[in-house]
C-alpha positions in Angstrom: -23.3 17.1 -14.5 -23.4 20.3 -12.5 -25.7 21.9 -15.0 -28.4 19.4 -14.3 -31.5 20.9 -12.7 -31.2 18.8 -9.6 -28.2 20.9 -8.6 -30.0 24.3 -8.9 -30.8 24.3 -5.2 -27.1 24.2 -4.4 -25.6 26.4 -7.2 -26.9 28.8 -9.8 -26.0 28.3 -13.4 -23.5 31.2 -13.3 -21.7 29.6 -10.3 -21.6 26.2 -12.0 -20.1 27.7 -15.1 -17.4 29.6 -13.1 -16.6 26.4 -11.2 -16.3 24.4 -14.4 -14.1 27.0 -15.9 -11.8 26.9 -12.8 -11.6 23.1 -13.0 -10.7 23.3 -16.7 -7.9 25.6 -15.9 -6.5 23.3 -13.1 -7.3 19.9 -14.5 -5.1 17.4 -16.2 -7.0 15.7 -19.0 -6.5 11.9 -19.3 -7.7 10.1 -22.4 -10.0 7.2 -22.0 -8.3 3.8 -21.7 -7.8 2.1 -25.1 -8.6 -1.3 -23.9 -12.1 -2.4 -22.7 -12.4 -2.2 -18.9 -12.6 -5.2 -16.7 -16.0 -5.9 -15.3 -15.7 -4.8 -11.6 -18.9 -2.9 -10.9 -22.5 -3.8 -10.4 -23.4 -1.4 -13.3 -21.2 -2.2 -16.4 -21.6 1.4 -17.5 -19.5 2.4 -14.5 -16.5 0.2 -15.3 -14.9 2.8 -17.5 -14.6 5.1 -14.5 -12.6 2.5 -12.6 -10.4 1.9 -15.7 -9.8 5.6 -16.1 -9.0 6.1 -12.4 -6.4 3.4 -12.6 -5.0 4.9 -15.8 -4.7 8.3 -14.2 -3.1 6.8 -11.1 -5.5 8.5 -8.7 -5.8 7.4 -5.1 -9.4 8.6 -4.5 -12.5 8.5 -6.8 -15.2 10.8 -5.6 -18.7 9.7 -6.6 -22.2 9.8 -5.3 -22.9 6.5 -7.2 -23.7 3.7 -4.7 -22.5 1.1 -7.2 -19.1 2.6 -7.0 -19.1 3.4 -3.3 -19.5 -0.3 -2.3 -16.3 -1.4 -4.2 -13.2 -2.6 -2.4 -10.4 -2.1 -4.8 -6.6 -2.2 -4.6 -5.0 1.2 -4.5 -8.3 3.0 -5.2 -10.6 4.4 -2.5 -14.1 5.4 -3.6 -15.7 8.1 -1.4 -18.9 10.1 -1.6 -18.4 13.8 -1.9 -19.5 14.2 1.8 -17.0 11.6 3.0 -14.2 13.2 1.0 -15.0 16.7 2.3 -15.2 15.4 5.8 -11.8 13.8 5.5 -10.3 16.9 3.9 -11.7 19.2 6.6 -10.5 17.0 9.4 -6.9 16.9 8.2 
């Protein structure tokens, strides 16, 4: 995602590659869920993200996708990157 042209005004390609490398070092990889996800989003292509978030037992899913941001789900908060950073910076 970060290597898409629309992000060039924020980060150069070298910065993106270093950032991705740092994430790979720190990240825990979770395999996709084996079962088909339930239909919970307006865009069926987004349902796998919700299923994966529940499988990984995350509390917050950070996404700029409006179809995800409007969801009200049990035990899962969906925030935009801006909302998340604002919450982190205020705590």
